[in-house]
C-alpha positions, 0 to 999 in steps of 0.5 A, spaced: 768 450 636 769 445 642 765 438 641 764 437 648 760 444 649 756 442 643 754 435 645 753 438 652 748 443 649 745 438 645 744 434 651 741 439 655 736 441 649 734 434 648 732 434 656 729 440 656 724 438 650 723 431 652 721 432 660 715 435 658 713 430 653 715 424 658 711 427 664 705 428 660 705 421 658 707 418 665 702 423 669 696 421 664 693 414 667 691 409 661 684 409 659 680 404 664 675 399 660 668 401 661 664 396 665 657 394 662 651 391 666 650 387 660 653 380 660 659 379 656 658 375 650 662 369 649 668 370 644 665 366 638 659 370 638 658 375 633 660 382 635 654 386 637 653 394 635 655 398 641 649 402 644 650 410 644 650 413 650 644 416 653 642 423 651 642 428 657 635 431 657 634 438 655 635 443 660 629 446 663 628 453 663 625 455 670 619 460 669 617 465 675 610 463 677 608 470 678 610 476 676 607 482 679 604 488 675 608 494 674 607 499 680 604 506 677 605 513 680 597 513 681 591 509 679 587 510 673 582 515 674 576 517 668 576 524 666 572 528 661 577 526 655 577 518 657 570 518 658 568 520 651 566 514 646 564 510 652 558 506 653 554 504 659 548 500 661 545 503 667 539 500 671 534 506 673 527 505 677 525 506 670 528 500 667 535 499 663 538 505 660 544 505 655 548 511 655 553 513 649 558 519 651 559 522 645 564 528 644 563 535 645 558 533 651 553 530 647 550 523 649 545 518 646 541 514 650 536 508 649 531 506 653 526 500 651 520 504 652 522 510 649 527 509 644 533 513 642 534 520 645 539 525 645 542 529 651 548 532 654 553 530 659 559 533 663 564 531 668 565 535 675 570 533 679 568 525 681 561 526 678 558 525 671 552 527 670 547 525 664 541 529 662 536 527 657 529 530 655 523 526 653 516 527 652 516 533 656 520 531 662 527 531 663 531 526 667 538 526 670 542 521 672 549 522 676 554 517 677 560 517 681 567 516 678 571 511 682 578 509 678 576 506 672 568 505 674 562 509 674 558 508 680 550 509 680 546 509 687 552 505 690 552 500 684 558 499 679 555 501 672 556 496 666 561 498 661 558 496 654 563 500 650 
């Protein structure tokens, strides 16, 4: 083999390997000394411990101020099934009456002067009718269903259960 070819090959190989290394060293600027706002101690003073770099505050998560409620297909509307097991307090001309709507159309009504009596209730369209008999008299209270409320004589009835 010719020594000239071998020398040229070795020179080209060295050049190919050395060029990226030299370019990397030549292109990178030397690290700059950091300027400090504190005065520099004299050379004969004892060396001070380096201060740690300031900690970055933790990232803050932006919380939405208001999230609208999900839209439903239709607003809630009481019916015979959803009224079962509920209790209501109604102000009547005869005083405050508490009515508990039980399964099977049965109800238990409580009045401060009469005590506890049983009766019946039913739903017809948007109207709930409660009927009780006490002391030979029958009393009927009819309320209108308005979404998730019962309304008696234009006023919302207070739900107690």
